[in-house]
VOPAGU-2260 file (C-alpha; in pm, 1 decimal, decimal comma):
REM VOPAGU-2260
SITE   aa  ch    i         X         Y         Z
SITE  MET   A    0   29135,6    6996,0   -8838,8
SITE  GLY   A    1   29363,4    6827,9   -8584,5
SITE  ARG   A    2   29731,2    6903,1   -8546,8
SITE  ASN   A    3   29831,8    6553,8   -8660,9
SITE  LYS   A    4   29659,2    6601,9   -8992,8
SITE  LEU   A    5   29855,3    6920,0   -9045,8
SITE  LEU   A    6   30179,3    6725,5   -9022,3
SITE  LEU   A    7   30103,5    6502,9   -9321,8
SITE  LEU   A    8   30347,0    6514,7   -9610,6
SITE  TYR   A    9   30245,6    6688,0   -9929,8
SITE  THR   A   10   30332,3    6680,7  -10296,0
SITE  PRO   A   11   30431,6    7019,5  -10442,3
SITE  THR   A   12   30179,4    7144,3  -10695,4
SITE  VAL   A   13   30452,6    7266,3  -10929,9
SITE  SER   A   14   30650,5    7009,8  -11122,4
SITE  PHE   A   15   30987,9    6964,9  -10953,6
SITE  LEU   A   16   31155,2    6854,3  -11273,0
SITE  PHE   A   17   31030,1    7159,6  -11459,9
SITE  ILE   A   18   31149,6    7396,3  -11188,3
SITE  LEU   A   19   31484,4    7218,0  -11157,8
SITE  SER   A   20   31552,1    7242,2  -11529,9
SITE  LEU   A   21   31447,5    7608,3  -11520,5
SITE  PHE   A   22   31701,4    7690,2  -11247,8
SITE  ASP   A   23   32000,9    7478,2  -11349,7
SITE  PRO   A   24   32189,4    7769,8  -11514,1
SITE  ILE   A   25   32172,8    7993,1  -11205,9
SITE  VAL   A   26   32209,2    7757,2  -10910,7
SITE  SER   A   27   32529,1    7572,9  -10989,2
SITE  PRO   A   28   32807,9    7815,6  -10890,8
SITE  PHE   A   29   32979,3    7557,0  -10669,7
SITE  PRO   A   30   33131,3    7216,2  -10749,3
SITE  TYR   A   31   32888,6    6924,8  -10747,1
SITE  GLY   A   32   32881,1    6752,9  -10408,9
SITE  GLN   A   33   32985,2    7065,3  -10221,2
SITE  PHE   A   34   32660,9    7258,2  -10263,8
SITE  ASP   A   35   32366,1    7076,4  -10420,7
SITE  ASN   A   36   32005,7    6963,2  -10382,7
SITE  ASN   A   37   32102,9    6620,3  -10248,0
SITE  TYR   A   38   32367,3    6734,1  -10001,2
SITE  TYR   A   39   32207,1    6570,8   -9694,4
SITE  ASP   A   40   32040,8    6272,5   -9863,4
SITE  ARG   A   41   32271,1    6023,9   -9689,4
SITE  SER   A   42   32381,4    6213,3   -9380,0
SITE  CYS   A   43   32037,1    6346,4   -9277,7
SITE  PRO   A   44   31771,4    6200,3   -9511,8
SITE  TYR   A   45   31472,6    6316,1   -9304,6
SITE  LEU   A   46   31581,1    6681,2   -9297,0
SITE  PRO   A   47   31308,1    6809,7   -9537,0
SITE  VAL   A   48   31037,5    6631,8   -9336,4
SITE  ILE   A   49   31166,0    6766,1   -9004,0
SITE  VAL   A   50   31176,5    7123,3   -9134,1
SITE  ARG   A   51   30837,1    7091,9   -9302,7
SITE  ASN   A   52   30670,4    6958,5   -8989,8
SITE  GLY   A   53   30836,5    7222,9   -8773,2
SITE  VAL   A   54   30709,2    7503,9   -8993,2
SITE  ARG   A   55   30360,8    7348,1   -9010,6
SITE  ALA   A   56   30341,4    7325,6   -8633,0
SITE  ALA   A   57   30457,7    7686,7   -8598,7
SITE  VAL   A   58   30197,0    7811,4   -8847,5
SITE  TRP   A   59   29928,7    7612,5   -8666,2
SITE  ASN   A   60   30015,9    7804,3   -8348,0
SITE  ASP   A   61   30068,3    8146,4   -8512,1
SITE  ASN   A   62   29926,1    8227,2   -8854,7
SITE  ARG   A   63   30163,0    8524,9   -8889,5
SITE  ILE   A   64   30476,3    8314,9   -8859,1
SITE  ALA   A   65   30494,4    8206,9   -9225,1
SITE  ALA   A   66   30549,7    8566,6   -9335,2
SITE  SER   A   67   30790,1    8619,9   -9044,7
SITE  LEU   A   68   31008,0    8323,1   -9144,1
SITE  LEU   A   69   31026,4    8450,6   -9499,5
SITE  ARG   A   70   31132,2    8793,5   -9373,6
SITE  LEU   A   71   31386,9    8638,5   -9136,4
SITE  HIS   A   72   31543,5    8462,8   -9435,5
SITE  PHE   A   73   31547,2    8789,3   -9635,0
SITE  HIS   A   74   31720,6    8979,1   -9356,9
SITE  ASP   A   75   31984,2    8708,6   -9323,7
SITE  CYS   A   76   32035,5    8664,9   -9695,6
SITE  PHE   A   77   32204,3    8982,4   -9790,9
SITE  GLY   A   78   32484,0    8738,3   -9692,2
SITE  CYS   A   79   32324,9    8397,8   -9620,3
SITE  ASP   A   80   32519,2    8267,6   -9320,0
SITE  ALA   A   81   32269,2    8257,9   -9030,3
SITE  SER   A   82   32445,0    8555,8   -8872,2
SITE  ILE   A   83   32104,3    8705,7   -8791,9
SITE  LEU   A   84   32037,6    8414,7   -8554,0
SITE  LEU   A   85   32331,1    8492,6   -8322,7
SITE  ASP   A   86   32253,9    8633,4   -7977,1
SITE  ASP   A   87   32443,8    8920,9   -7820,7
SITE  THR   A   88   32696,7    8831,6   -7552,5
SITE  ASP   A   89   32917,9    9036,3   -7320,8
SITE  ASP   A   90   33187,7    9056,5   -7587,1
SITE  PHE   A   91   32989,2    9007,4   -7906,5
SITE  LYS   A   92   32714,4    9214,3   -8066,2
SITE  GLY   A   93   32489,8    9032,5   -8311,8
SITE  GLU   A   94   32237,8    9152,2   -8568,8
SITE  LYS   A   95   31912,7    9085,8   -8383,4
SITE  ASN   A   96   31911,9    9430,3   -8224,3
SITE  ALA   A   97   32031,4    9624,1   -8527,6
SITE  LEU   A   98   31776,9    9891,9   -8616,2
SITE  PRO   A   99   31619,4    9712,6   -8917,5
SITE  ASN   A  100   31569,8    9395,7   -8707,3
SITE  ARG   A  101   31499,3    9519,9   -8355,2
SITE  LYS   A  102   31143,9    9441,5   -8237,1
SITE  SER   A  103   31063,0    9370,7   -8599,5
SITE  VAL   A  104   31217,5    9044,8   -8721,9
SITE  ARG   A  105   31070,6    8739,0   -8553,1
SITE  GLY   A  106   31065,1    8360,0   -8580,6
SITE  TYR   A  107   31399,8    8288,5   -8413,4
SITE  GLU   A  108   31241,1    8040,4   -8173,6
SITE  VAL   A  109   31094,4    7842,3   -8464,0
SITE  ILE   A  110   31436,5    7793,4   -8622,7
SITE  ASP   A  111   31583,1    7705,6   -8281,5
SITE  SER   A  112   31313,0    7443,3   -8229,8
SITE  ILE   A  113   31361,9    7288,8   -8574,0
SITE  LYS   A  114   31738,3    7288,6   -8521,4
SITE  ALA   A  115   31691,6    7097,5   -8194,5
SITE  ASP   A  116   31480,1    6838,3   -8376,2
SITE  VAL   A  117   31740,9    6809,0   -8651,0
SITE  GLU   A  118   32020,7    6768,9   -8395,4
SITE  ARG   A  119   31836,8    6479,7   -8233,6
SITE  ALA   A  120   31807,6    6307,7   -8572,2
SITE  CYS   A  121   32151,9    6384,8   -8713,6
SITE  PRO   A  122   32381,1    6580,0   -8480,0
SITE  TRP   A  123   32649,9    6815,8   -8607,8
SITE  ILE   A  124   32543,4    6764,4   -8970,5
SITE  VAL   A  125   32303,8    7040,6   -9082,5
SITE  SER   A  126   32379,2    7413,0   -9071,3
SITE  CYS   A  127   32137,1    7664,6   -8925,9
SITE  VAL   A  128   32142,3    7863,2   -9249,1
SITE  ASP   A  129   32027,9    7560,2   -9450,1
SITE  ILE   A  130   31744,7    7507,4   -9202,9
SITE  LEU   A  131   31641,6    7872,8   -9232,9
SITE  THR   A  132   31654,5    7854,3   -9613,6
SITE  LEU   A  133   31436,6    7542,6   -9620,5
SITE  ALA   A  134   31198,2    7691,6   -9363,4
SITE  ALA   A  135   31143,6    8000,5   -9580,4
SITE  ARG   A  136   31043,4    7781,3   -9873,9
SITE  GLU   A  137   30806,3    7575,4   -9657,7
SITE  ALA   A  138   30652,1    7896,2   -9523,2
SITE  VAL   A  139   30578,6    8013,7   -9877,7
SITE  LEU   A  140   30438,6    7673,5   -9976,8
SITE  LEU   A  141   30210,9    7662,2   -9672,6
SITE  SER   A  142   30079,6    8005,8   -9769,0
SITE  GLY   A  143   29987,4    7886,9  -10118,7
SITE  GLY   A  144   30303,5    8001,8  -10294,8
SITE  PRO   A  145   30541,3    7822,8  -10532,5
SITE  PHE   A  146   30789,2    7542,4  -10476,9
SITE  TRP   A  147   31156,0    7578,3  -10570,1
SITE  PRO   A  148   31456,1    7345,2  -10529,3
SITE  VAL   A  149   31688,9    7450,2  -10249,0
SITE  GLN   A  150   32055,1    7372,4  -10291,1
SITE  LEU   A  151   32216,7    7277,5   -9961,4
SITE  GLY   A  152   32559,6    7260,7   -9806,3
SITE  ARG   A  153   32586,1    7614,3   -9667,2
SITE  ARG   A  154   32786,4    7666,8   -9350,6
SITE  ASP   A  155   32711,5    7904,5   -9066,5
SITE  GLY   A  156   32906,4    8225,0   -9018,1
SITE  LEU   A  157   33133,3    8283,6   -8720,5
SITE  THR   A  158   33048,9    8647,8   -8668,2
SITE  ALA   A  159   32784,5    8908,5   -8744,3
SITE  ALA   A  160   32771,1    9230,6   -8938,8
SITE  SER   A  161   32786,5    9557,7   -8748,8
SITE  GLU   A  162   32466,9    9753,7   -8689,3
SITE  ALA   A  163   32586,3   10019,0   -8932,3
SITE  SER   A  164   32650,8    9755,1   -9197,6
SITE  VAL   A  165   32310,5    9592,0   -9146,6
SITE  SER   A  166   32135,6    9927,7   -9177,8
SITE  ALA   A  167   32338,5   10016,6   -9484,9
SITE  GLN   A  168   32269,4    9688,2   -9663,7
SITE  LEU   A  169   31901,9    9621,0   -9594,2
SITE  PRO   A  170   31638,3    9816,1   -9790,9
SITE  SER   A  171   31420,7   10054,4   -9591,0
SITE  PRO   A  172   31047,0   10111,6   -9652,5
SITE  ILE   A  173   31106,0   10486,8   -9676,2
SITE  GLU   A  174   31405,1   10481,3   -9913,4
SITE  PRO   A  175   31385,2   10602,0  -10272,9
SITE  LEU   A  176   31351,8   10324,1  -10527,8
SITE  GLU   A  177   31693,1   10398,0  -10675,8
SITE  ASN   A  178   31857,7   10339,4  -10336,0
SITE  ILE   A  179   31675,5   10010,6  -10290,0
SITE  THR   A  180   31770,1    9900,0  -10639,6
SITE  ALA   A  181   32135,0    9983,8  -10571,1
SITE  LYS   A  182   32129,7    9765,2  -10258,9
SITE  PHE   A  183   31997,9    9475,5  -10465,5
SITE  THR   A  184   32236,6    9515,9  -10756,3
SITE  VAL   A  185   32547,0    9527,2  -10536,2
SITE  LYS   A  186   32446,0    9178,3  -10421,0
SITE  GLY   A  187   32412,4    9046,2  -10774,9
SITE  LEU   A  188   32035,9    9090,6  -10802,7
SITE  ASP   A  189   31866,5    9303,6  -11068,9
SITE  ILE   A  190   31568,0    9532,7  -11116,7
SITE  LYS   A  191   31338,8    9238,1  -11189,6
SITE  ASP   A  192   31443,0    9079,0  -10859,6
SITE  VAL   A  193   31357,0    9405,6  -10681,8
SITE  VAL   A  194   30999,3    9389,0  -10810,4
SITE  VAL   A  195   30943,7    9018,0  -10771,2
SITE  LEU   A  196   31095,8    8987,5  -10422,8
SITE  SER   A  197   30893,3    9289,6  -10311,9
SITE  GLY   A  198   30599,5    9061,6  -10389,6
SITE  ALA   A  199   30678,9    8877,6  -10065,7
SITE  HIS   A  200   30466,8    9154,6   -9914,5
SITE  THR   A  201   30166,9    8961,4  -10037,1
SITE  VAL   A  202   30178,2    8806,2   -9688,4
SITE  GLY   A  203   30239,9    8957,8   -9348,6
SITE  PHE   A  204   30194,3    9282,8   -9161,6
SITE  ALA   A  205   30382,0    9607,8   -9104,2
SITE  GLN   A  206   30397,7    9823,2   -8794,3
SITE  CYS   A  207   30227,3   10159,5   -8827,5
SITE  PHE   A  208   30545,3   10360,3   -8776,6
SITE  THR   A  209   30686,4   10222,9   -9104,6
SITE  PHE   A  210   30420,0   10394,5   -9314,4
SITE  LYS   A  211   30234,2   10642,1   -9088,9
SITE  HIS   A  212   30412,7   10938,7   -9245,4
SITE  ARG   A  213   30215,4   10861,3   -9563,7
SITE  LEU   A  214   29890,6   10910,3   -9375,7
SITE  PHE   A  215   29949,2   11247,2   -9209,8
SITE  ASN   A  216   30273,6   11417,2   -9309,1
SITE  PHE   A  217   30409,5   11287,1   -9636,4
SITE  LYS   A  218   30755,2   11432,4   -9709,8
SITE  GLY   A  219   30698,1   11702,9   -9448,7
SITE  SER   A  220   30394,0   11845,0   -9631,4
SITE  GLY   A  221   30153,4   11810,0   -9340,0
SITE  GLN   A  222   29924,2   11623,9   -9579,8
SITE  PRO   A  223   29872,4   11256,4   -9673,6
SITE  ASP   A  224   30051,4   11097,1   -9966,6
SITE  PRO   A  225   29848,0   11212,6  -10269,7
SITE  THR   A  226   29912,8   10881,9  -10450,1
SITE  LEU   A  227   29736,2   10678,4  -10179,8
SITE  ASP   A  228   29380,8   10572,6  -10261,7
SITE  ALA   A  229   29129,2   10775,9  -10057,1
SITE  SER   A  230   28940,8   10476,9   -9920,4
SITE  ALA   A  231   29262,2   10301,9   -9820,3
SITE  LEU   A  232   29381,3   10625,0   -9656,9
SITE  THR   A  233   29070,3   10647,7   -9438,3
SITE  ASN   A  234   29096,4   10284,9   -9329,2
SITE  LEU   A  235   29465,0   10318,1   -9245,7
SITE  GLN   A  236   29413,7   10642,1   -9052,8
SITE  ASN   A  237   29158,3   10457,7   -8839,6
SITE  THR   A  238   29402,4   10172,2   -8784,1
SITE  CYS   A  239   29699,0   10399,9   -8717,4
SITE  PRO   A  240   29583,4   10725,3   -8553,6
SITE  ASN   A  241   29827,6   11014,8   -8557,0
SITE  GLN   A  242   29967,9   10949,1   -8211,4
SITE  ASP   A  243   30274,6   10770,5   -8082,1
SITE  ALA   A  244   30064,6   10503,9   -7909,7
SITE  SER   A  245   29973,9   10359,3   -8248,5
SITE  ASN   A  246   30331,0   10316,4   -8372,6
SITE  ASN   A  247   30352,2    9943,9   -8302,9
SITE  LYS   A  248   30004,1    9852,4   -8416,8
SITE  LEU   A  249   29988,9    9625,2   -8720,2
SITE  ALA   A  250   29830,7    9663,1   -9061,9
SITE  PRO   A  251   29828,4    9397,7   -9336,8
SITE  LEU   A  252   30077,2    9452,3   -9617,4
SITE  ASP   A  253   29819,2    9304,2   -9854,0
SITE  SER   A  254   29477,4    9364,3   -9701,1
SITE  PRO   A  255   29276,1    9139,0   -9938,3
SITE  SER   A  256   29486,8    8832,8   -9848,1
SITE  ALA   A  257   29730,7    8891,2   -9563,8
SITE  TYR   A  258   29790,0    8518,4   -9509,6
SITE  ARG   A  259   29769,6    8390,7   -9866,3
SITE  PHE   A  260   30062,0    8401,4  -10106,4
SITE  ASP   A  261   29915,9    8532,3  -10432,8
SITE  ASN   A  262   29960,9    8818,5  -10679,0
SITE  SER   A  263   29711,8    9058,5  -10519,9
SITE  TYR   A  264   30005,7    9267,2  -10391,0
SITE  TYR   A  265   30055,9    9384,7  -10749,6
SITE  THR   A  266   29685,3    9445,9  -10799,2
SITE  ASN   A  267   29700,3    9668,6  -10492,1
SITE  LEU   A  268   29981,7    9872,0  -10645,5
SITE  MET   A  269   29781,0    9916,2  -10964,9
SITE  ARG   A  270   29498,2   10055,9  -10749,0
SITE  ASN   A  271   29728,9   10284,4  -10547,0
SITE  THR   A  272   29666,4   10090,3  -10226,6
SITE  GLY   A  273   30021,1    9968,8  -10163,3
SITE  LEU   A  274   30095,0   10002,3   -9792,9
SITE  LEU   A  275   30462,6   10096,2   -9782,6
SITE  GLU   A  276   30610,7   10391,4   -9965,7
SITE  SER   A  277   30874,2   10159,3  -10113,6
SITE  ASP   A  278   30599,0    9931,5  -10247,2
SITE  GLN   A  279   30394,1   10200,2  -10419,0
SITE  ALA   A  280   30713,6   10353,9  -10558,5
SITE  LEU   A  281   30734,6   10057,6  -10797,7
SITE  MET   A  282   30455,7   10223,9  -10997,1
SITE  GLY   A  283   30656,1   10545,1  -11033,4
SITE  ASP   A  284   30924,5   10401,6  -11260,8
SITE  PRO   A  285   30838,7   10277,9  -11613,2
SITE  THR   A  286   31057,2    9967,1  -11588,5
SITE  THR   A  287   30934,4    9847,9  -11250,3
SITE  ALA   A  288   30575,7    9946,5  -11333,0
SITE  SER   A  289   30582,0    9719,6  -11639,9
SITE  PHE   A  290   30674,5    9424,0  -11418,3
SITE  VAL   A  291   30397,9    9517,4  -11174,2
SITE  ARG   A  292   30141,2    9517,5  -11453,9
SITE  SER   A  293   30258,4    9177,9  -11580,6
SITE  TYR   A  294   30248,7    9017,7  -11236,5
SITE  SER   A  295   29906,3    9165,4  -11162,0
SITE  MET   A  296   29769,2    8998,3  -11476,4
SITE  TYR   A  297   29958,6    8669,2  -11472,4
SITE  PRO   A  298   29981,3    8498,8  -11130,2
SITE  TYR   A  299   30177,7    8202,6  -11265,1
SITE  LEU   A  300   30440,0    8438,4  -11406,0
SITE  PHE   A  301   30480,6    8589,9  -11061,2
SITE  SER   A  302   30506,1    8245,7  -10896,8
SITE  ASN   A  303   30771,5    8125,2  -11140,3
SITE  ASP   A  304   30975,4    8445,4  -11121,8
SITE  PHE   A  305   30949,3    8457,7  -10742,5
SITE  ALA   A  306   31084,4    8103,9  -10718,4
SITE  ALA   A  307   31376,4    8192,2  -10946,8
SITE  SER   A  308   31458,6    8507,7  -10750,0
SITE  MET   A  309   31446,3    8318,4  -10420,5
SITE  VAL   A  310   31710,2    8079,2  -10553,0
SITE  LYS   A  311   31931,0    8375,6  -10643,1
SITE  LEU   A  312   31871,7    8539,9  -10305,4
SITE  SER   A  313   31956,1    8224,9  -10108,8
SITE  ASN   A  314   32292,7    8194,8  -10286,3
SITE  ILE   A  315   32422,8    8537,4  -10177,1
SITE  GLY   A  316   32731,5    8529,4   -9957,0
SITE  VAL   A  317   32718,5    8153,4   -9905,0
SITE  LEU   A  318   32996,4    7986,6   -9703,6
SITE  THR   A  319   33092,6    7631,6   -9804,3
SITE  GLY   A  320   33369,1    7377,1   -9754,4
SITE  ALA   A  321   33616,8    7477,5   -9485,6
SITE  ASP   A  322   33459,6    7820,7   -9433,5
SITE  GLY   A  323   33230,0    7879,6   -9139,4
SITE  GLN   A  324   33100,6    7595,0   -8922,8
SITE  ILE   A  325   32798,3    7379,4   -8843,5
SITE  ARG   A  326   32658,2    7540,6   -8529,4
SITE  ARG   A  327   32516,4    7303,0   -8270,7
SITE  VAL   A  328   32295,2    7583,5   -8142,1
SITE  CYS   A  329   32185,3    7852,6   -8387,0
SITE  SER   A  330   32207,6    8140,2   -8141,2
SITE  SER   A  331   32579,7    8101,2   -8070,2
SITE  VAL   A  332   32899,2    7989,0   -8239,5
SITE  ASN   A  333   33045,9    7659,1   -8122,2
């Protein structure tokens, strides 16, 4: 299939009107006209098309980038202000090199490229954080996931969180479930959001160092994690040998469908083949395990709940009105 064919417009498979009516109660925290679905309809009417085509082109060149854009949005949206896109300077330290992001989060160049296209069409109008939020949705759609309406009108932050703050806020793959849940709830998310947003691991890959302790020395025992399926253990030990040279090798978060957004992530957890410790831990708590079972049986339930949780996530820490700015270049403040 040629590149030009990949840039054709599409019609979402989920009814927009149904989704919009579903989300109205939770996505209207700001006055109409300041933060809404039609924010750029007059000032930059081709914005959705520009973002969509930019993400399509990026996925055509790199089939891992859809999952990376979704993760980039997650790591920004424990305070959605595009602070993660800022480069370090001589007198400013950004978030890109904070421990949870360093040599891990990727896709910055895709957002920069889309921003450049948007600036040519409608300069000084669209924030980087709105572009990133739209790009995350397009990445999910291109992977076979659900559509959701994205409210717009966010403004970009003027500074970045400290490395200590980034590490303290973002969930870690080796943290206990109760710690991860606490990090979600302090941001206004709940236990259901923990389970459903973890389902983003239905696409993408993880570096071996994030889970290798489960394969050889779980909790200092000198033995593998006893909850990990034996066949999965063997395959992962072959992928990630017990040596430092394997630390940066990649393994699929959802081996049956690493590039397809579906509910097999939850099926994996039911079979004890979840890759990350934090993923499989969802089966160790009765409340989270009940959600896992439901999503493993009902893919449409997962799609609908994921869309709803993404709306909640993208509204965390939003700057509007006179706060923040519209960056001309995403990697630096004006």
